VODRENLUM-327651 format. One record per residue (C-alpha): residue number from 1; x, y, z. Coordinates in Angstrom, 2 decimals. Example, Ala and Ser with C-alpha at 12.3 -4.5 7.8 and 13.67 -1.06 7.14 Angstrom:
VODRENLUM-327651
i px py pz
1 12.30 -4.50 7.80 .
2 13.67 -1.06 7.14 .
END
This chain:
VODRENLUM-327651
i px py pz
1 125.97 219.94 -18.22 .
2 122.92 220.52 -16.09 .
3 123.51 220.21 -12.35 .
4 121.41 219.95 -9.24 .
5 122.81 221.83 -6.25 .
6 122.06 220.64 -2.74 .
7 123.45 222.32 0.38 .
8 124.38 219.81 3.06 .
9 124.99 220.18 6.76 .
10 128.51 218.82 7.13 .
11 129.54 217.42 10.50 .
12 132.89 215.82 11.28 .
13 131.69 212.52 12.67 .
14 130.04 214.27 15.61 .
15 127.02 216.50 16.20 .
16 127.29 219.95 14.64 .
17 127.00 222.98 16.87 .
18 124.89 225.93 15.85 .
19 127.50 228.20 17.41 .
20 130.52 228.78 15.20 .
21 133.98 228.97 16.72 .
22 135.95 232.20 16.63 .
23 138.04 232.83 13.51 .
24 141.15 230.67 13.32 .
25 144.23 232.63 14.36 .
26 147.40 231.03 13.01 .
27 150.80 232.70 13.38 .
28 153.41 232.96 10.66 .
29 155.31 229.67 10.27 .
30 158.78 229.48 11.79 .
31 161.66 230.58 9.59 .
32 164.27 227.84 9.48 .
33 168.02 228.00 8.98 .
34 167.89 225.66 6.00 .
35 168.20 225.90 2.23 .
36 164.85 224.27 1.63 .
37 162.03 222.75 3.68 .
38 158.45 221.60 3.61 .
39 155.71 220.45 5.98 .
40 153.01 218.17 4.54 .
41 149.93 216.39 5.84 .
42 150.70 212.74 5.09 .
43 147.06 211.68 4.71 .
44 145.83 214.49 2.46 .
45 149.05 215.62 0.78 .
46 148.25 219.23 1.68 .
47 151.29 221.48 2.14 .
48 151.22 223.53 5.35 .
49 154.62 225.22 5.13 .
50 157.21 225.44 2.37 .
51 160.35 227.35 1.49 .
52 162.22 226.71 -1.76 .
53 160.49 223.33 -1.65 .
54 160.80 222.69 -5.40 .
55 164.46 223.71 -5.65 .
56 166.64 220.90 -6.99 .
57 169.38 220.16 -4.45 .
58 171.83 217.35 -3.66 .
59 169.77 214.92 -1.53 .
60 172.69 213.04 0.05 .
61 171.46 209.86 1.78 .
62 167.82 210.92 1.53 .
63 168.33 209.21 -1.84 .
64 168.08 205.93 0.07 .
65 164.39 206.64 0.66 .
66 163.92 205.80 -3.03 .
67 166.23 202.79 -2.83 .
68 164.21 201.37 0.06 .
69 160.92 202.32 -1.61 .
70 161.75 200.27 -4.70 .
71 162.66 197.23 -2.61 .
72 159.37 197.64 -0.70 .
73 157.52 197.98 -4.00 .
74 158.99 194.70 -5.26 .
75 158.29 192.99 -1.95 .
76 154.64 194.05 -2.08 .
77 154.29 192.50 -5.53 .
78 155.82 189.22 -4.48 .
79 158.89 189.61 -6.68 .
80 161.20 189.61 -3.65 .
81 161.17 188.18 -0.13 .
82 162.83 189.53 2.99 .
83 164.36 186.05 3.39 .
84 166.14 186.28 0.01 .
85 169.91 185.86 0.28 .
86 171.94 188.49 -1.57 .
87 175.53 187.77 -2.61 .
88 177.71 190.80 -1.89 .
89 179.76 192.10 -4.81 .
90 183.20 193.68 -4.67 .
91 181.68 197.03 -5.64 .
92 179.25 196.95 -2.72 .
93 181.98 195.84 -0.31 .
94 184.33 198.66 -1.40 .
95 181.79 201.46 -0.95 .
96 183.03 204.33 1.20 .
97 181.16 206.59 3.61 .
98 178.49 205.24 5.96 .
99 178.45 201.44 5.82 .
100 176.79 198.35 7.15 .
101 180.16 196.51 6.95 .
102 179.11 193.61 4.77 .
103 181.88 191.47 3.25 .
104 182.47 190.55 -0.38 .
105 181.28 187.07 -1.32 .
106 179.05 186.59 1.72 .
107 175.30 186.21 1.52 .
108 173.14 188.65 3.45 .
109 169.37 188.49 3.83 .
110 167.40 191.21 2.10 .
111 165.81 192.04 5.47 .
112 169.24 192.79 6.95 .
113 170.14 194.87 3.91 .
114 166.95 196.89 4.37 .
115 167.86 197.64 7.96 .
116 171.37 198.49 6.81 .
117 169.91 201.00 4.35 .
118 167.25 202.53 6.60 .
119 168.89 202.49 10.04 .
120 172.63 202.52 9.32 .
121 172.42 204.45 6.02 .
122 174.80 201.90 4.53 .
123 176.16 202.75 1.10 .
124 177.33 199.14 0.81 .
125 173.86 197.83 1.64 .
126 172.25 200.20 -0.88 .
127 174.50 199.06 -3.73 .
128 174.00 195.39 -2.83 .
129 170.20 195.82 -2.85 .
130 170.30 197.79 -6.10 .
131 172.36 195.12 -7.83 .
132 170.05 192.38 -6.55 .
133 166.90 194.14 -7.79 .
134 168.11 195.40 -11.18 .
135 171.38 193.58 -11.97 .
136 173.51 196.70 -11.71 .
137 173.43 200.04 -9.91 .
138 173.12 201.95 -13.19 .
139 170.07 199.88 -14.18 .
140 168.63 200.45 -10.73 .
141 169.10 204.22 -11.15 .
142 167.00 204.02 -14.29 .
143 164.32 202.26 -12.24 .
144 164.57 205.00 -9.60 .
145 163.83 207.65 -12.22 .
146 160.86 205.70 -13.54 .
147 159.38 205.47 -10.05 .
148 160.08 209.16 -9.49 .
149 158.05 209.97 -12.58 .
150 155.16 207.79 -11.43 .
151 155.17 209.51 -8.02 .
152 155.10 212.99 -9.57 .
153 158.64 213.84 -8.43 .
154 159.21 216.48 -11.09 .
155 162.43 217.94 -9.68 .
156 164.40 214.75 -9.12 .
157 166.97 212.76 -11.05 .
158 169.00 209.87 -9.68 .
159 172.26 208.38 -10.92 .
160 173.06 206.11 -7.97 .
161 171.35 204.28 -5.11 .
162 173.25 205.93 -2.25 .
163 173.23 209.70 -2.69 .
164 177.01 209.67 -3.05 .
165 177.93 213.02 -4.69 .
166 177.50 212.80 -8.46 .
167 176.75 215.13 -11.33 .
168 173.08 215.31 -12.33 .
169 171.93 213.65 -9.08 .
170 169.35 215.83 -7.36 .
171 165.95 216.03 -5.69 .
172 163.80 218.56 -3.82 .
173 162.15 218.80 -0.43 .
174 158.72 218.58 -2.07 .
175 159.64 215.48 -4.07 .
176 161.14 213.76 -1.05 .
177 157.98 214.51 0.94 .
178 155.94 212.87 -1.83 .
179 158.24 209.86 -1.70 .
180 158.00 209.70 2.10 .
181 154.22 209.87 1.89 .
182 154.12 207.00 -0.62 .
183 156.37 204.90 1.64 .
184 154.16 205.48 4.67 .
185 150.80 204.94 2.98 .
186 151.68 202.15 0.57 .
187 153.89 199.97 2.77 .
188 152.81 200.38 6.41 .
189 154.26 197.02 7.51 .
190 157.75 197.75 6.20 .
191 157.54 201.34 7.42 .
192 157.96 200.04 10.98 .
193 161.69 199.64 10.28 .
194 162.10 203.41 10.03 .
195 161.33 203.76 13.75 .
196 164.02 201.32 14.89 .
197 166.69 203.12 16.88 .
198 169.63 200.79 16.26 .
199 170.80 197.79 14.27 .
200 173.66 195.39 14.92 .
201 175.34 193.46 12.10 .
202 178.59 191.49 12.37 .
203 178.70 192.51 16.04 .
204 178.86 196.16 15.00 .
205 176.09 198.16 16.63 .
206 175.08 201.39 14.92 .
207 172.38 203.83 16.07 .
208 169.81 205.43 13.81 .
209 171.08 208.93 12.97 .
210 167.59 210.42 13.27 .
211 167.83 212.20 16.66 .
212 164.10 212.86 16.73 .
213 163.42 209.17 17.39 .
214 164.87 209.73 20.88 .
215 163.53 213.23 21.48 .
216 159.93 212.91 20.31 .
217 158.00 209.69 20.94 .
218 155.53 210.59 18.17 .
219 158.28 210.48 15.52 .
220 158.63 207.14 13.72 .
221 160.86 207.89 10.70 .
222 162.32 208.53 8.23 .
223 165.92 209.22 7.12 .
224 168.94 211.46 7.51 .
225 171.51 212.56 4.95 .
226 174.76 214.49 4.84 .
227 177.42 215.46 2.34 .
228 179.50 218.60 2.09 .
229 177.45 219.80 -0.88 .
230 174.06 218.88 0.58 .
231 174.65 219.93 4.16 .
232 172.69 218.12 6.87 .
233 169.27 216.86 5.72 .
234 166.38 215.10 7.41 .
235 163.06 213.62 6.35 .
236 160.90 213.01 9.42 .
237 157.34 211.95 10.14 .
238 155.23 211.90 13.28 .
239 151.64 211.09 14.19 .
240 149.62 212.73 16.96 .
241 145.92 212.27 17.67 .
242 145.17 210.87 14.23 .
243 147.10 213.51 12.30 .
244 150.34 212.49 10.56 .
245 152.77 215.10 9.28 .
246 155.89 214.80 7.14 .
247 158.71 217.32 7.11 .
248 161.79 217.47 4.91 .
249 164.60 219.84 5.84 .
250 167.60 220.25 3.51 .
251 170.85 222.18 3.78 .
252 171.19 222.81 7.51 .
253 174.58 223.33 9.14 .
254 174.81 220.44 11.59 .
255 173.30 217.19 12.81 .
256 171.80 219.02 15.79 .
257 170.42 221.78 13.55 .
258 168.55 219.46 11.19 .
259 166.81 217.80 14.14 .
260 165.97 221.10 15.80 .
261 164.62 222.70 12.62 .
262 162.52 219.66 11.72 .
263 161.11 219.64 15.26 .
264 160.07 223.30 14.90 .
265 158.03 222.49 11.80 .
266 156.39 219.42 13.31 .
267 155.44 221.24 16.52 .
268 154.01 224.15 14.54 .
269 151.97 221.86 12.30 .
270 150.50 219.79 15.13 .
271 149.73 222.86 17.21 .
272 147.71 224.64 14.54 .
273 146.42 221.98 12.12 .
274 144.69 218.63 12.17 .
275 143.38 216.01 9.75 .
276 139.64 215.42 9.92 .
277 137.57 212.72 8.26 .
278 134.56 214.28 6.58 .
279 133.07 211.17 5.02 .
280 133.73 207.45 5.14 .
281 134.19 205.13 2.21 .
282 130.78 203.89 1.11 .
283 128.89 206.53 3.10 .
284 125.65 207.53 1.34 .
285 125.24 211.28 0.86 .
286 122.35 211.24 -1.60 .
287 119.72 208.98 -3.16 .
288 119.68 210.36 -6.67 .
289 116.77 210.05 -9.09 .
290 117.47 207.62 -11.96 .
291 115.74 207.85 -15.31 .
292 115.00 204.75 -17.35 .
293 116.31 202.42 -14.69 .
294 115.19 199.17 -13.12 .
295 114.92 201.11 -9.85 .
296 113.99 204.76 -9.28 .
297 117.05 205.84 -7.25 .
298 120.76 205.18 -6.87 .
299 122.84 205.53 -3.72 .
300 125.61 208.13 -4.14 .
301 128.72 208.45 -1.99 .
302 132.49 208.05 -1.93 .
303 134.84 205.33 -3.11 .
304 137.43 206.30 -0.46 .
305 137.49 208.08 2.89 .
306 137.39 211.85 2.44 .
307 139.97 213.64 4.60 .
308 140.81 217.31 4.90 .
309 143.56 219.31 6.60 .
310 142.05 222.08 8.68 .
311 143.06 224.70 11.23 .
312 142.69 223.11 14.66 .
313 140.46 225.97 15.87 .
314 138.04 225.63 12.96 .
315 134.38 225.36 13.92 .
316 132.64 222.00 13.81 .
317 130.04 223.08 11.25 .
318 131.09 223.85 7.69 .
319 129.01 224.24 4.55 .
320 129.15 221.52 1.91 .
321 127.46 221.69 -1.48 .
322 126.56 218.56 -3.40 .
323 126.71 219.27 -7.13 .
324 124.84 216.44 -8.87 .
325 124.13 215.74 -12.51 .
326 120.50 216.66 -13.04 .
327 119.72 213.83 -15.44 .
328 121.11 210.47 -14.36 .
329 120.16 207.86 -16.91 .
330 120.52 204.08 -16.54 .
331 122.51 201.93 -16.96 .
332 124.80 202.91 -14.09 .
333 127.85 200.95 -12.92 .
334 129.37 201.01 -9.45 .
335 131.94 203.81 -9.39 .
336 130.39 205.94 -12.12 .
337 130.96 209.62 -11.33 .
338 127.61 211.32 -10.76 .
339 128.73 214.69 -9.40 .
340 131.01 216.30 -6.86 .
341 130.96 217.72 -3.37 .
342 132.48 221.10 -2.56 .
343 133.41 221.75 1.07 .
344 133.90 225.28 2.34 .
345 132.77 228.74 1.36 .
346 133.05 230.32 -2.07 .
347 136.15 232.29 -1.05 .
348 137.68 229.43 0.96 .
349 137.15 226.03 -0.68 .
350 138.71 223.34 1.48 .
351 138.32 220.52 -1.01 .
352 136.39 219.12 -3.95 .
353 135.74 215.38 -4.36 .
354 133.84 213.32 -6.89 .
355 130.77 211.43 -5.72 .
356 130.10 208.07 -7.34 .
357 127.42 205.43 -7.67 .
358 127.64 202.98 -4.78 .
359 125.44 200.46 -6.55 .
360 124.65 199.39 -10.08 .
361 121.35 200.21 -11.75 .
362 120.36 198.32 -14.86 .
363 118.13 199.65 -17.60 .
364 114.42 199.31 -17.00 .
365 112.02 197.66 -19.38 .
366 111.00 199.19 -22.72 .
367 107.88 200.92 -21.42 .
368 109.69 202.27 -18.36 .
369 112.41 203.82 -20.54 .
370 109.89 205.34 -22.93 .
371 107.77 206.75 -20.10 .
372 110.80 208.39 -18.47 .
373 111.97 209.86 -21.81 .
374 108.57 211.45 -22.36 .
375 108.49 212.76 -18.79 .
376 111.99 214.23 -19.15 .
377 111.02 215.90 -22.43 .
378 108.11 217.77 -20.88 .
379 110.09 218.62 -17.75 .
380 112.82 220.23 -19.84 .
381 110.25 222.27 -21.74 .
382 109.22 223.97 -18.52 .
END
């Protein structure tokens, strides 16, 4: 396919300087006392730090991130309401471990169950929600695995809604970071629950087990987990100056350790990296020539904001190359891919994104199409 290359002057929403910053100096990431961990940019999905991040491990109550995600998914589609009343089964009532202390036969609002899952890590609340959504916990587990597949969680398999120890129930730090990212980006209104520090039900007040909510005001989620097999686990997220990071730490030795190790990763990430917006949705980067169209040009840009994770010390001016199709022929629909943009140098490509038509261009009249075909023919000869 013939292409037209155009070098652009890329500026991050402010005037570019002709003086480049000194090379970015980034130290080696901290080594954590954990079986597995990851640090991810929530907005771009870029991985900044990882160690055994794809290793399948017992996820303990980090499983409940998927349980809550599915409820949020159904809420967003109008299939459920937070005001729904859920009748508590004997199975849910008899669940051991961390509990919300709901009673068999009573009706509890789905909103209270969600807080019981997210804040109190209630096994009883998780089973009650699973049964309400899918009819049974085993059917809900099947739904969990379907969602995991859709989210690209390739090292996860769920057999229950709680994370209670079970054979063939596992996940990975990378998968749980993907799940956390989906929760944050897809359901921002419900995500506010993950920052709540306590919840009282039946006059029983329980604090959120995520210590970072008290220690770091930029942290607003997500979930803790612990079993003997899994050790102490934590999925956490924080946002500072427009950059949001997610960390998942698995297999630490104590409650204090999981918080401390997660904090190390977050502090490292925020100190040395940031998310920058390169282009806005709908921003025009080129007026491309159209052949055989009702108009001579088409506006080309992006269907979504273009974000990149970069070293914080990176200079403000970076090369971008617009790689356009040389022959763009009408008709053109909004969203048609007309090329791509490559940001960075040849030996350090930061990202590649498709550029699309921002407007439709219909075919021109018969004589216009014929004239352009003849002109193209002679241009290609030379």
